[in-house]
C-alpha positions as CSV (number, residue, x, y, z in Angstrom):
1,M,-0.3,-0.4,0.2
2,S,1.2,3.7,-0.9
3,S,2.7,6.2,1.8
4,E,1.8,8.9,-0.4
5,P,-1.7,10.8,0.0
6,S,-4.2,9.3,-2.1
7,I,-6.1,11.1,-4.7
8,V,-8.1,11.2,-7.3
9,F,-6.9,13.4,-10.6
10,F,-9.1,15.6,-12.8
11,G,-7.4,17.0,-16.1
12,T,-7.9,16.8,-19.9
13,G,-5.2,18.9,-21.8
14,P,-1.1,19.1,-22.0
15,V,-1.4,21.4,-18.6
16,S,-2.7,19.0,-16.8
17,R,0.0,16.6,-18.6
18,Q,3.3,18.6,-17.0
19,C,0.8,18.7,-13.4
20,L,0.7,14.7,-13.7
21,D,4.6,14.2,-14.7
22,G,5.4,17.2,-11.8
23,I,3.5,15.2,-8.6
24,A,3.8,11.8,-9.9
25,G,5.9,10.1,-6.9
26,H,4.1,12.5,-4.4
27,F,0.6,11.0,-4.7
28,D,-1.1,7.8,-4.8
29,L,-3.1,8.2,-8.0
30,E,-6.0,6.3,-7.1
31,A,-8.2,7.3,-10.4
32,I,-7.3,10.1,-13.7
33,I,-10.9,12.0,-14.9
34,T,-10.5,12.9,-18.3
35,K,-12.7,14.8,-21.2
36,P,-13.3,12.2,-23.8
37,D,-11.3,11.5,-27.1
38,S,-12.0,13.8,-29.8
39,V,-12.9,13.2,-33.2
40,S,-11.4,15.4,-36.4
41,P,-13.6,15.9,-39.3
42,H,-11.8,13.1,-40.9
43,G,-13.2,10.6,-38.4
44,R,-9.9,10.3,-36.7
45,T,-9.7,9.6,-32.9
46,H,-7.6,11.7,-30.9
47,P,-6.8,10.8,-27.0
48,T,-6.3,13.5,-24.5
49,P,-3.0,14.0,-23.3
50,V,-4.1,12.9,-19.9
51,K,-5.7,9.7,-21.4
52,D,-2.2,8.9,-22.6
53,W,-0.5,9.7,-19.6
54,A,-2.8,7.3,-17.5
55,G,-2.0,4.5,-20.2
56,E,1.4,5.0,-19.8
57,H,1.5,4.5,-15.9
58,N,-1.7,2.1,-15.4
59,I,-3.8,4.6,-13.5
60,P,-7.2,3.7,-13.8
61,L,-8.8,5.7,-16.4
62,H,-12.5,7.3,-16.8
63,Q,-13.9,9.6,-19.2
64,P,-17.6,11.1,-18.5
65,A,-18.9,13.0,-21.5
66,D,-20.8,15.2,-19.4
67,K,-21.3,16.3,-16.2
68,S,-24.3,14.3,-15.7
69,E,-22.2,11.4,-16.1
70,L,-19.5,12.3,-14.3
71,A,-22.3,12.8,-11.2
72,A,-23.0,9.4,-12.2
73,L,-19.7,8.1,-12.0
74,V,-18.8,9.8,-9.0
75,T,-21.0,8.5,-6.1
76,P,-20.4,8.2,-2.1
77,G,-17.9,5.4,-1.8
78,H,-16.7,4.4,-5.2
79,F,-13.8,6.2,-4.3
80,T,-11.4,6.3,-1.3
81,S,-9.3,9.6,-1.4
82,R,-10.5,11.9,0.6
83,A,-10.0,15.0,-1.7
84,G,-9.5,15.1,-5.6
85,L,-7.4,17.5,-7.4
86,V,-8.3,19.1,-10.7
87,V,-6.0,21.1,-13.3
88,D,-6.8,21.8,-17.2
89,Y,-10.1,20.0,-16.7
90,G,-12.5,21.7,-19.1
91,L,-15.7,20.1,-17.7
92,I,-17.9,21.9,-15.0
93,I,-18.0,19.4,-11.8
94,P,-21.3,19.2,-9.9
95,E,-22.0,20.1,-6.6
96,S,-22.8,15.9,-6.2
97,V,-19.6,14.9,-7.2
98,I,-17.3,17.6,-4.9
99,A,-19.1,17.0,-2.0
100,T,-18.3,13.2,-2.0
101,F,-14.6,14.0,-0.8
102,P,-14.2,14.5,2.8
103,L,-11.6,17.3,1.6
104,G,-13.2,19.0,-1.6
105,I,-11.6,18.9,-4.5
106,I,-8.7,21.4,-4.9
107,N,-7.9,23.2,-8.0
108,S,-4.6,24.8,-8.8
109,H,-5.4,28.2,-10.8
110,F,-3.2,29.9,-12.6
111,S,-3.7,33.4,-11.2
112,L,-3.5,35.5,-7.9
113,L,-6.9,35.0,-7.2
114,P,-9.4,36.7,-6.8
115,E,-7.8,38.4,-10.3
116,W,-8.3,36.7,-13.2
117,R,-11.6,34.2,-12.3
118,G,-12.7,32.2,-15.4
119,A,-11.8,30.1,-18.0
120,D,-8.2,32.0,-19.4
121,P,-6.1,33.4,-16.4
122,I,-3.2,32.9,-17.8
123,T,-3.9,34.9,-21.4
124,F,-5.4,38.0,-20.1
125,A,-2.7,37.9,-17.2
126,L,-0.1,38.7,-19.9
127,L,-2.7,40.9,-21.8
128,S,-3.5,43.5,-19.3
129,G,0.5,44.2,-18.8
130,Q,0.6,43.7,-15.3
131,P,4.1,43.0,-13.7
132,V,3.0,40.4,-11.7
133,T,0.9,36.7,-12.1
134,G,1.4,33.4,-9.8
135,V,-0.6,30.6,-9.6
136,S,-3.0,30.1,-6.6
137,L,-4.3,26.4,-4.6
138,M,-8.1,27.2,-4.1
139,R,-11.2,24.4,-2.6
140,I,-13.9,24.3,-5.7
141,V,-17.4,25.4,-5.1
142,P,-20.0,25.6,-7.7
143,T,-20.0,29.3,-8.4
144,L,-17.0,30.4,-10.5
145,D,-13.6,30.6,-8.7
146,E,-14.7,31.9,-5.1
147,G,-13.8,28.8,-3.5
148,D,-11.5,29.8,-0.1
149,L,-7.7,29.3,-0.6
150,L,-5.0,26.9,0.7
151,A,-2.3,28.9,-0.7
152,Q,-0.8,31.5,-3.3
153,T,2.3,32.3,-4.9
154,E,3.4,34.4,-7.1
155,Y,5.8,34.9,-10.1
156,P,6.6,38.1,-11.8
157,L,6.6,38.4,-15.9
158,P,9.8,38.9,-17.5
159,P,9.3,42.0,-20.2
160,G,8.5,39.9,-23.6
161,I,7.6,36.9,-22.3
162,T,5.5,34.7,-24.4
163,I,2.1,32.5,-23.5
164,S,3.9,29.0,-24.1
165,V,7.0,30.2,-21.9
166,L,4.6,31.8,-19.2
167,T,2.2,28.4,-19.4
168,Q,5.4,26.2,-18.8
169,A,6.4,27.8,-16.2
170,L,3.3,28.8,-14.1
171,G,3.1,25.5,-14.3
172,S,5.9,23.9,-13.1
173,L,5.3,26.9,-10.2
174,S,1.9,25.4,-9.5
175,N,3.7,21.4,-9.2
176,E,5.9,23.1,-6.4
177,L,2.9,24.7,-4.5
178,L,1.0,21.2,-4.5
179,I,3.9,19.0,-3.9
180,S,4.9,21.4,-0.6
181,K,0.9,22.4,0.5
182,L,-1.4,19.7,-0.6
183,P,0.3,16.8,1.9
184,D,-0.2,19.4,4.6
185,Y,-3.9,19.5,3.6
186,L,-4.7,16.3,3.6
187,D,-3.3,16.1,7.2
188,G,-5.3,18.7,8.3
189,I,-2.0,21.2,9.5
190,L,-3.2,23.5,6.3
191,Q,-6.4,25.1,6.9
192,P,-8.3,27.3,3.8
193,Y,-8.8,30.6,4.5
194,P,-11.0,33.3,2.1
195,Q,-9.7,34.9,-0.8
196,D,-8.9,38.7,0.1
197,S,-12.0,40.7,-0.4
198,S,-10.5,44.0,-0.6
199,K,-8.9,42.9,-3.9
200,P,-10.3,43.7,-7.1
201,I,-12.4,40.4,-8.8
202,T,-11.3,40.5,-12.4
203,Y,-12.6,37.8,-14.9
204,S,-11.3,36.2,-17.9
205,R,-13.0,34.3,-20.7
206,K,-12.1,31.6,-23.7
207,L,-10.7,33.4,-26.8
208,T,-12.3,33.0,-30.1
209,K,-10.9,33.1,-33.4
210,A,-12.1,36.7,-33.7
211,D,-9.8,37.9,-31.0
212,G,-6.8,37.4,-33.5
213,T,-8.3,40.0,-35.8
214,I,-5.6,42.8,-35.3
215,D,-7.1,46.3,-34.5
216,W,-5.2,48.5,-35.9
217,T,-7.0,51.4,-33.6
218,K,-5.4,49.3,-30.4
219,P,-2.0,51.0,-28.6
220,A,1.2,49.2,-30.5
221,A,1.6,47.9,-26.8
222,R,-1.2,46.5,-26.6
223,L,-1.0,45.2,-29.8
224,E,2.5,43.6,-29.2
225,R,1.0,42.0,-25.9
226,E,-1.8,40.0,-28.3
227,I,1.2,39.2,-30.3
228,R,2.9,37.2,-27.4
229,A,-0.8,36.3,-25.8
230,Y,-2.0,35.2,-28.7
231,Q,0.7,32.7,-29.9
232,G,-0.2,29.4,-31.6
233,W,-4.3,29.8,-31.4
234,P,-5.6,32.5,-32.6
235,G,-2.3,33.6,-33.5
236,S,-2.1,37.9,-34.6
237,R,-3.4,38.3,-37.4
238,T,-3.5,40.9,-40.5
239,T,-3.5,42.1,-43.9
240,L,0.1,43.7,-45.3
241,E,-0.1,44.5,-49.1
242,D,-2.7,42.6,-49.8
243,T,-1.3,39.5,-48.1
244,E,-2.8,37.9,-45.3
245,V,-0.1,36.7,-42.6
246,T,-0.2,36.3,-39.3
247,I,2.1,38.6,-36.5
248,T,4.5,36.4,-34.5
249,A,6.9,38.6,-33.2
250,A,7.0,42.4,-32.6
251,H,8.0,45.3,-30.6
252,T,6.2,49.0,-30.2
253,S,8.3,52.0,-31.7
254,N,7.7,56.0,-31.0
255,T,8.8,56.9,-34.7
256,P,8.1,55.2,-38.1
257,R,11.6,54.5,-39.4
258,E,12.2,50.9,-38.8
259,P,11.3,48.2,-41.3
260,L,7.4,46.9,-41.2
261,A,6.9,49.9,-38.8
262,C,2.9,50.1,-38.2
263,P,0.6,52.8,-37.1
264,T,-1.7,52.3,-34.7
265,S,-3.6,54.5,-32.2
266,D,-0.7,55.5,-29.7
267,G,3.4,54.2,-31.3
268,Y,4.1,52.0,-34.1
269,L,3.7,48.7,-34.0
270,V,7.1,47.1,-35.4
271,I,6.6,43.8,-37.2
272,D,9.8,41.3,-36.4
273,R,8.5,38.1,-37.6
274,L,5.5,36.7,-39.5
275,K,4.1,34.3,-41.2
276,P,2.5,34.7,-44.7
277,A,-0.2,32.3,-45.3
278,G,0.6,28.7,-46.5
279,K,4.0,30.2,-45.7
280,R,6.7,29.2,-43.8
281,E,7.6,31.6,-40.8
282,M,10.1,34.3,-41.5
283,S,11.6,37.7,-40.4
284,S,10.2,41.1,-41.7
285,A,13.3,41.5,-43.6
286,E,12.9,38.6,-45.7
287,F,9.2,39.7,-46.5
288,L,10.2,42.4,-47.8
289,A,13.1,41.4,-49.7
290,G,10.4,38.7,-51.2
291,R,8.1,41.3,-52.0
292,A,10.8,43.7,-53.7
293,N,11.4,40.6,-56.2
294,R,8.0,40.1,-57.3
295,K,7.6,43.8,-58.4
296,A,11.4,43.7,-60.3
């Protein structure tokens, strides 16, 4: 019998898998619950990253399709773990499921709650231009991200950080926090405490494809943050000289004297790297050279 504290893990995506990689060996995973496999338009089935991980480590796996199936699965006495852990799951967890665990379900939320409650706290922290974000361990409740906290830790945002780098960094920070704090909570040493009601509450949301269309009436500083925040998806798309492109790197300037300096409502956005539709990513110099050759 394992001497490590037992938990049931709820998760689906790459962030969940990073969490499992980090906490494996520190907790006894009684079961893993993930979303169903996705199916492509061509009918190909794609297992979730967490399903793959569970198979590689021989952990019992469940894939309820919705919250009704989840409630039917997680009933009193079904699992022996006193707590659950949810990271990047993607399904609403019903109150009846939370109540089956004597110590509730803990969520590792990638912001300093009550800042950036909601679906995409990492992106919105980057978009805001704030200097610091972090990770919060919280007992989940039916209302959105309003539960009591177990612990928080800060992460200063370096200039120029991209969404992929920030996600990886916060995932590592989350694992450190879970390993150091969650066992104390399970042992009754660490007591939950309310979120700081004196701090402003902000909300994030899921991005849409429309968010990736560059709005040149915004300030250059905002657009530069969007490019870093939207890398991968939805991307930052615009049209340059009748060519559809996705901008992948840029910086701001007060003058139009640099190549590919685009005017905004406040300053200029200087494009450093971009990907024309149907072509590889390239530098702005390569793009301009290609345009010059076409006109020659």
